[in-house]
N, C-alpha and C positions, 0 to 999 in steps of 0.2 A: 854487383859490388855491395859493399855494404860500409854500413856506420855502427862505431860501438862505446856505449861508452860507459859508466858504471859514476854513482855519485857512493862517495869516501865515503863511512860509516854513515850513513844515511839513514838504519834505526838506534831507532836511539833506546833503544830498552837493549842492546848485543851488540850493537854498533856496525853490526856487521853492514855492509856493503851492495846496495842491489851492479845485480849485468841488465844491459841492456842493449839488444840491440835487434837486427834488419836490414837483412838482406834484396836482395831484386834480382832477376833479368831481362840482364841485353837493360834496354829501354823505355821498360818495365814494371808495374806496380811492384811494390813490398810481393817476392810469397815466401818466407818466417818470417820469422821475425818471437823470441821473444824478452823476456822479463827474467830474472829469481833474483833469490837474495846470496849473497855467496854464499861458502860454505867453515870457511872462515875466516879471520879479523887479517883486514888491512893494515898496514902497521902504518902506507903513508896515499896519496892517491897513486900515483905512480904502481905503486905495487896492484891496488885496488880495478885501476884498469890495464893494467897485464894480465888479469883474471881475466878481465871480459873478452879482451884480446883475441883471450881459448877461446873461451867457449863461440865465442865466435868462427874462431879458423872455426873449429871442431863440426862445425853446422859447416861452412861450406867444403871443407872437406868433401860431409855425408852428400853436399845438393852436385860439390866436383862428379864424380862414381856415379849419383845419378846421369847425371848427363850421358859422361863414358857408360855406364846400362846399355844405353840406350838411342846411342848408338850416337851419338854430337858430347863427342869430348873439348875440352874446351883444353882453346888452344893456346891463349892468354891470359901469365899470372889473374887472378878475384880479388882484385882492386877491397882492401877495406880500410875508410874512415875513422880516423882515431882526431881527438882533441888535446895528451895529453904524448910530448913530445916524449917524455924520460921513458915512456911503458914499451913505445915506441922503437925507439935508441936500446933498449937492454933486451927484443924479443933480436936484434940485429947484429950488435952486441957483447962477444959473453965475458970484457972484458971487468962487468961493474962487479964480476963475483965474490966480491969480498963488505962487497953493502947488500950484494943479495942468496944470499945464500942459504937465509931462515924458507929461499920460494919455493914451494916443492912440485919438488922437477918433475913433479908430470903438469906447470905450465909452462916449462923451459920446447917442451915439442916448436910450440908455433918457430922459432929459430932454425929449427929445422926447418921448416911447410918453406922458410920466406927463405930462407940457401936454396933450398930447390927449385925457388921464380914460384910453385904453385899458390901465396896471395905475396899480396904487395903490397906494405903498409905506405898510406898519405894521411897528412896533416889538414887536417881541416875546420875553421880559426870556430872553436868556440862554440861563440853566438850560433855558425849557421849549425849546427853539433846536433843533424834530422835524430839520432837515439836520442836526445834528451827526455822527447817528447815519454818513451814507457823508464824514465829511470826522477825523470821530480818533475814539479807543479808547475808547470807557468803559466804563461799572461795567454790570454783569447787573441789576439795577432802570434808570439806564437805557435801556439796549438790546429790554426788556422792552414799559419807557410809549411809548417814540423808537418800539418798530414794531407795537402798539395801534394809536399816530394812525396812524401812515400803514396804514393794512391797515382804520383807520374800527368796529376791536371797542371794545364798548366795556370796562373794563380787571376 
């Protein structure tokens, strides 16, 4: 399972957003994480979050491939938590086409993986978005809470 998030237009110079995701295996701590500036300017928070979902999903596909190669193929969809319901609806509902046709085709591959059951998107409240630790400045209590979640420590 994992968490992904984006800070919409967070770079004040070029207004590009930052993607952050962290993925764990079972009930263990994080095994993969990344923070990266998005390649293009997102025109909405939904678009920025959709691009973040796509980046996290590419890593999920890679990790599932490794598990399959070592004889431990996943039997369930990988759950990816996000805090933007619009981006999750976009990933599962192609009817938004007229409002989203400007989004690059490469980001729409998530729809295929959701429909095949490789990834399942799940909503998490914004105040509990663990990936925030990778995309924005946070107060110390949030940093400690999210650090514990990433390491699967008990508070």
